[in-house]
N, C-alpha and C positions, 0 to 999 in steps of 0.2 A: 503493500499500498505505499510505504515510504516514497520508492520508486517514483509511484505513480502521479505523490505529489510532489515531487520535485520536478517532471515533467511538465506539471499544469504551471508550474510556478517557475520556470526556471525563463518563457518569454510569454509577452506580453501577443507578442505577434499572431493573426492567425489569418484565414484564406478565405475571402467572400467567397461560397459558391450561391448555384440556385435550390440547393437542397435534398434531400435524401428524395433521390427519386423511386427509389425500392421502398419506403415506409410510405409514398405518400400512394404510391400501386396499391400496397397492401392492403392499404386504410377502406380508400376504394374498394376492392372489391369487396373485403367486406362488409360495410354499409351496402352496398348494391348487394348482395347475398342476404342480407336483412332483411332489407326491404322485399325481394322475394317470398322470402319463409314468413314474415310476420305477416304479408297475405296472405301465403297457404294457412296457415299456425290458426289464425285468425277469423277465417270464413266464416262456420256456422258461430264461433261466439259472437261474431260482428250479427248478423241478419238475427239471432235470437236476442240480445239486445240493444239494436238500435234499429233493426226493421232492413240494412243493408248491408252489405257484403265489403263495403270498398271504404267503410267511413275505417276504420285503424290501415288502410294502407293509405287513403288520403293524405290523415295526421303525421304517417310515418316521410311518406315523399314529404312532407312540410317541413318536419322536422330535420330531416337526411338534409333539404337545402338549405334552410336558415342556418343547421352544425355544418355544412360546407364553409357558408360565407364568411362565419366564425374561425374557421382552420386559418380558412385564406389571413385574413385580417391579422389573428394572431402568429402568424409564418410571417409577416413582415414588420412586426414587432419589435423592436429586439430585446432579448430576453433578459437584461442586465438590468431594464426597469422596474422591473417585478421586486429585484431585491430592494429596493426602498419603499416598496406597496406592500412587502410582506407579515410584516407587524400590522395596517389598518384591516389585509384583507382576515387576520387572525383573530383581530376583535368582531369584526363583523361578523366570520360564521357563526361566534361564540354568542352574539346578540343572537339570531336567528333561530340555532337551535333552542334559546329560551321562549323566544316567541312564540316557541310551537306550545307552550303549555299558558297561553294567555288564551282566548279568548279566538285570535287568529288561528290559533291548530284546528288543523281538522282531522277529522280520529274516523279512520277506514277498516274494520277490522280486528277493535280492537287495539289499534296504532296509531299513535301521533308522529307522521312522518313528512306531515304535511303543512305546506303555507297558504293559503287561501289570499288570494293576491285580484281577486275581481274576475279578473278577465283571464286569469289563468291560478293555478297551484304551482309549488315551486318543494323543492325538497332538499334542505337547509343539510343535511348529511352528506348532499352530493356534492355541496360546494365545501364540507369542512374536509373532503378531502385533498381538494388542491389545493385550502387555506394549507392543509398540516404540510403541504408538498411545498408549497414555495416559505413557510417559515422556518422549518427545519433545515433547506439547505441553504436557508440565505443565515441564517442562525451558527451553523457548524461553518460554511464557509468563511465569516469574517476571521474567526482563527483556527484553522483547522487541528491546531494543537487541546481545543477546549475541549474535544471528546476524551482527553485519557484523565483528564479532570470529571472526578464523579459530583463534586459542587459546583460548579460552573458548566459542566457539558452534560453530562448525565440525568443527576436531579432535575432540572429546570425542564426537561424532556419528556423524564416520567409523568412528573407534575402536569404538563399538555396531555400528555396519555389518559392521565387519570381524570382530568374535566373534559377531556371531549367521550372516555368512557364512560362515565356515570350520566351526563347529557343525552349521549343515543341510547343508552340504555333502558335512558326512563322512558322512551318514547313506545314500548321496548325495538328497539335491530339491532340486536346482535351483530349481523352479517356485515353492515356500516362499522359497528364498533372494533369487530375484528380488523376489517381493512383498513381505518383510519390508524390503527393504535401500530398496524404488520406495515405501514408504509414509514412510519417514523422509525419506528426500530430497522428495519430495513435503509432507510437513508441512514442512518447513524451506523448500520455496519458497514456500507460502502466507506463512512468516510473516516473508519481504524477504529470503531466502536472490540472492546478487548472482550475476549469470548466467556469471561468471568462474568461480565454483565448481561452477555446474552443468554449465559445457562441460567441466570438470579432472576431476570424479565421472566424468563419460559417457566421458572416456576414458580414464578408470583402470580404472573397470569393464571396458571393454570390453578392456583390455591382459589382466586379470586374467582375463575371460572364456578370453581366447585361448590363458592358458595352460594354464586349466585343462583344456578342449578340447584341445587338443596336447602336454600335457603329463601323460596319461593313458598309462602304461607297457601297457593290454591296448588301447586306443585305441577302449574302450565308447564316450565321450561324444563322441568327431570320427564314431563309426558313426551315434548319434544326429543329429547334425549334419546328416550326409551322405544320412540317410536319408529325412529333412523336405522337404530341394531335391529327390530324383528317389524318393519313394518306393514307383514300382512298379519299381525297379532290384532291390530287395529285397525282392519285395512277400508272400514268404511266411517274412520275417526280421524284420529289425527297422522294413523298411515297412506291416509286414501292418496291424496298428490305422489307420491313416492312410489305409490303402488303400483298406479297408472303408467307414473315415468318408466317405473321398471318394464311393465307390458310391451310401451311403446317401445321400446328400447331392443327387448327382446322378439315384439313382431316382424321389426326394419330387416333381421341377419345379418347377413353379408352386404347385399347387395341394395334394399329396402322396396321398399311399395313401390314407389317412384312418386316421385312431385305432385302435390294434391291429393295423394291417396288417404292421406292418414287416417286413420279411425281412429283411434284416442281424442282425435282434434272438434269432434262429432260431437261435442258439450258429454265427455268424460272426463277429460282432465282441465280444471279449471285455469281461467285465462293462459293458456297453452302462450297464445304471443308472448308473455314476459320471461317468468324467471324460468323454466321449461320447455323454455322453445327448442332447447338440444334435443329432448326426450321426441319431439315430433321429426326434428332432422336425421335423426335416426332412423324414425320409423318411417319414412319417405327416401330416406338419401342410405339407409344403413351404414353397418361397420365403416363402411369403404367410405362416406362422404363426410365423418366423424373424424376416418383419419386427413383425412383432405383437408378440412376445417381444422384440427390441429396443427397440420403443419404449418399452416399460414400465420398462425397464432403465434407459433415457434420462432418464423423467419422475425414475425412483428417486433416479437421478444428481442432475438438477437440484435434486431438493426438499432432498436434505443438502447442497448449496451453498449453497442457498436459506437453513438453517436456520444452515450456519457463519455468512453473512452479516448473520443478525438475531439471533446472539446476544449476552450479554450482555456476555460478558467476553472475554479471550483464549484464556484457558483454553480456553470453552466451544467458541470459534472455529474453533480447533487441531483438540480432537476430533473436533467435527464433521467438518472438512474431512478426516482421518486414515481414519476411517471409509466415506467415503464414495471416498474416492481406492482404498483395501484393496477394494471393491464393484466401480468400474471398472477396477481394474486387474487382478482374475480375470475379470469377462464378457470383455475384450480378449484376455488370455491364452490362457481356454479354444476361445475364438470361433477364433483364431489357429490351435492345435493341432489343431482338426477339421476348420481348411481348409488343413491343412498348409500354414502360413505362417510357421510356427516350429519348434522341433524340438520334437517328443511330451513335455510334461510331467506330472506329476501336478495341475494345478488342477480342483477342481471350478468346477461353474455356480454361483453362487450362489444360497441359498434353492431349486437347482429339484434337484441334483444328490444320490445316496445320501451319507448319511454323517451318521450322528446329531457328531461332534467337529465338522464343519462348517457344519451346521443353528444347529446352541447358538450358534459364535461368530458368525455373521449374526443369529441372531434376537437374541440378546443383545447387538449392538453395536446395531440396530435401536431397540430399546427407551432404551439412551443417547441417541441420535439424537430419540427421543422425548420425553426430561427434558428434551435441549436447547430442543427446539422449544419445550417448556413456561414457558420462561424467556426470552424474548424482550425486547430495546429495542421502547420505546413506537417508535412509527411516525413520530413531528414529530423522531425523533434524527438 
């Protein structure tokens, strides 16, 4: 890690290029594929809930178009300006999370994750992800050696994890809490966090998770955990979504039933265009389709870390790393939920699942990655 830091700090020279075209192609492929799959997955649900088969398709197209504009704009904004804005963005994100517990907060399915803005709803949890990335990258890049100090480096970021974790778990939204804290620790690790603190944090996180699960007086979290261990034990209750997901994946086999021919999307799997869209992809396109999709994600994650390693400064490196970690975490968690490898949580599949907040977050983040790739160190450094 010290060798990399030496390279980053050895020169302020950079080569301004057009940007990482491979990253652009991969993002556009995923977004286009997502639009197709959202239309396919939501077809019957859309007819049943709105009377039209095209409602979610039209909305997703609008989200993608506006997301593309956001990506292009952020690709032209010099990423270094975010360093000065990181503190303000952090404060705004915490205020927005607090507003969820006011009359502005909207409760859906026993969770308060949305703010009612009148013309649209907004998810502060999604904004908290990019806020955590910007602040952590800025904080650690100002003095790279601070990560070796517990009081000045580790403790403040642990406190930030605690603030975000509490506010997000109160919604409740365990998947977003895990993602935000995972992003912060991922950036800390990239900055040179000692293994002792990594294992210590893992232990504390495990203990906190156990307290949250077994300390719930209503037993809701415990039922969520036990349902993923054996979803068929309560296949009409807590395990229903996971059971339908597994049935979809099993029905698809290697080659799939064919695009648009899913059975589970016919009002068996609830809201299949959202968190469990991977199950519909597996049912229609089979294991082969899922393998290709995972390869695209692997290439995208590789390009993200490639951009981080070629960044001209420490802030660019940590910023690109944080964005890439966020994408990787959500892919892993979404696949794990769809395959009953972890408790069901509301985590979207990046660039593919339906939802404006998530799509704007990922496309905007891709724009920042593109901008970082436009300011690279010379190859001879």
